[in-house]
C-alpha positions as CSV (number, residue, x, y, z in Angstrom):
1,M,101.0,101.1,108.8
2,S,104.3,102.6,108.6
3,K,105.2,105.8,110.2
4,Q,107.1,109.0,109.5
5,I,108.6,111.3,112.2
6,A,109.0,115.1,111.8
7,L,111.7,116.8,113.9
8,L,111.1,120.6,114.2
9,R,114.1,122.6,114.7
10,G,114.4,125.5,117.3
11,I,110.7,125.6,118.5
12,N,109.5,126.5,122.0
13,V,113.0,127.2,123.1
14,S,113.4,130.3,125.6
15,G,110.1,131.6,124.6
16,H,110.9,131.9,120.8
17,N,109.2,130.1,118.0
18,K,106.3,129.1,120.0
19,I,104.0,126.4,118.7
20,P,101.6,124.7,120.9
21,M,101.7,121.0,120.3
22,A,97.8,120.6,120.5
23,R,97.3,122.9,117.7
24,L,100.3,121.4,115.7
25,R,98.4,118.1,115.9
26,E,95.3,119.5,114.8
27,V,97.0,121.4,111.9
28,L,98.6,118.3,110.6
29,T,95.4,116.3,111.1
30,E,93.5,118.9,109.1
31,R,96.1,118.5,106.2
32,G,95.5,114.8,106.0
33,Y,98.2,113.2,108.3
34,G,96.8,110.3,110.2
35,N,97.3,109.3,113.9
36,V,99.3,112.4,114.7
37,V,101.1,112.2,118.1
38,T,103.6,114.7,119.5
39,Y,106.3,114.1,122.1
40,V,107.6,117.0,124.5
41,A,107.1,120.5,123.1
42,S,110.5,120.4,121.3
43,G,108.8,119.3,118.1
44,N,108.8,115.6,117.9
45,V,105.8,114.5,115.6
46,V,104.9,110.8,114.8
47,F,102.2,110.2,112.1
48,D,101.1,107.6,109.6
49,D,103.3,107.6,106.5
50,P,101.5,109.9,104.0
51,G,102.9,107.9,101.0
52,T,105.5,110.8,100.1
53,V,109.1,110.6,100.5
54,P,110.4,112.2,103.8
55,E,112.0,115.4,102.0
56,K,108.5,116.2,100.5
57,T,106.8,115.6,103.7
58,A,109.2,118.0,105.5
59,V,108.4,120.7,102.8
60,A,104.7,120.3,103.3
61,I,104.9,120.4,107.1
62,E,107.1,123.5,106.9
63,A,104.5,125.2,104.6
64,A,101.6,124.3,107.0
65,I,103.8,125.7,109.9
66,L,104.4,128.9,108.0
67,E,100.7,129.3,107.0
68,E,99.3,128.5,110.4
69,F,101.8,129.9,112.8
70,G,103.7,132.5,110.6
71,L,107.0,130.8,111.4
72,Q,109.7,129.4,109.1
73,I,110.8,126.3,110.9
74,P,113.2,123.8,109.3
75,V,111.8,120.4,109.6
76,I,113.7,117.0,109.1
77,V,111.5,113.8,108.5
78,R,112.8,110.4,108.9
79,T,110.9,107.0,108.6
80,R,110.4,104.7,111.4
81,A,112.8,102.3,109.8
82,E,115.5,105.1,109.4
83,I,115.0,105.9,113.3
84,A,115.4,102.1,114.0
85,E,118.5,102.0,112.0
86,I,120.0,105.0,113.8
87,V,119.2,103.3,117.2
88,A,120.6,99.9,116.0
89,G,123.7,101.4,114.4
90,N,124.9,103.5,117.4
91,P,128.7,103.5,117.3
92,L,129.2,104.7,120.9
93,P,128.0,102.2,123.2
94,E,129.0,104.3,126.3
95,G,126.4,107.0,125.2
96,P,123.2,105.3,126.0
97,A,124.3,104.9,129.6
98,E,123.9,108.6,130.1
99,P,121.0,109.3,127.6
100,A,120.7,113.0,128.6
101,R,124.4,113.6,127.6
102,F,124.1,111.5,124.3
103,L,122.6,113.0,121.2
104,A,121.7,112.2,117.7
105,V,122.0,115.1,115.5
106,F,119.8,114.7,112.6
107,L,120.9,116.2,109.3
108,S,118.8,117.4,106.3
109,A,121.3,116.1,103.9
110,V,124.6,114.4,103.6
111,P,127.3,117.1,104.5
112,K,130.0,118.1,102.5
113,D,133.3,119.4,103.8
114,T,132.1,120.5,107.2
115,W,134.2,120.9,110.3
116,F,133.2,117.7,111.9
117,Q,134.4,115.8,108.8
118,T,137.9,117.5,108.6
119,D,138.4,118.3,112.4
120,D,140.5,116.1,114.7
121,P,138.1,114.5,117.1
122,A,140.8,114.4,119.8
123,Q,140.5,118.2,120.2
124,Y,137.0,117.6,121.6
125,E,137.9,114.9,124.2
126,P,136.4,113.8,126.5
127,D,133.5,114.4,124.1
128,K,133.1,112.0,121.1
129,Y,131.3,112.0,117.8
130,V,130.8,109.6,115.0
131,V,129.3,110.6,111.6
132,G,126.6,108.3,110.2
133,D,124.2,108.6,107.3
134,R,122.5,112.0,107.8
135,V,123.1,111.5,111.6
136,V,125.9,112.2,113.9
137,Y,126.2,110.7,117.3
138,V,127.4,113.0,119.9
139,W,128.5,111.8,123.4
140,C,129.4,114.6,125.9
141,P,130.2,112.9,129.3
142,N,130.7,116.2,131.2
143,G,127.4,117.7,130.0
144,L,126.1,119.5,126.9
145,G,126.2,122.8,128.4
146,R,129.9,122.9,128.8
147,S,130.7,121.2,125.6
148,K,132.3,122.9,122.6
149,L,131.4,120.0,120.5
150,A,127.7,120.2,121.2
151,A,127.7,124.0,120.8
152,N,129.4,123.6,117.1
153,F,126.2,121.6,116.1
154,A,124.0,124.4,117.3
155,N,125.5,127.1,115.1
156,K,125.3,127.7,111.3
157,K,128.8,126.4,110.4
158,L,127.2,123.2,109.0
159,G,125.5,124.8,105.9
160,I,122.7,122.4,106.3
161,T,119.7,122.0,108.9
162,A,120.6,120.0,111.8
163,T,118.4,119.2,115.0
164,A,119.5,117.3,117.8
165,R,117.7,115.0,120.2
166,N,118.9,113.2,123.2
167,W,118.8,109.4,123.3
168,N,115.8,109.3,125.7
169,T,113.9,111.2,123.1
170,V,115.2,109.1,120.2
171,L,114.1,106.0,121.9
172,K,110.6,107.4,122.9
173,I,109.9,108.6,119.2
174,L,110.9,105.2,117.9
175,E,108.7,103.5,120.6
176,L,105.7,105.9,119.4
177,A,106.5,104.9,115.7
178,E,106.5,101.2,116.6
179,G,103.1,101.1,118.4
């Protein structure tokens, strides 16, 4: 059976938006999602494809989280095939060598006229980014904590929902979705 992956934005960070993964698995199972598996507490959920388009699945999961936990958490859903395409299409081959410093920033929609489409990437060097299809690949060789580039993806300048995962997490959720 095909899988979908829900990526929850901004949960269990510095004591805010606390959602226990065990209870989240139960909530989603109660709502009809099959074989629900979570990976780390940052909100990565793999489950059987419920037969709805990812955008509708995201809305349903957001509603379940609001009902159960009282939190308005943005959710981005991708299929297993979409995650596999992101991994296979990585345009920054140096990134996976340092997976904790290499991010996939998942976007809820195709962005229009955002800073990363109009800025000169050279101003962020040595950091690099490449815009893909509803994903931005971000490599910060000096670490994420000091990166102006990585910080820009965490703010609200995008006008759409974005949630980042390091490359280790991307590979792990793909592995979980494949087997």
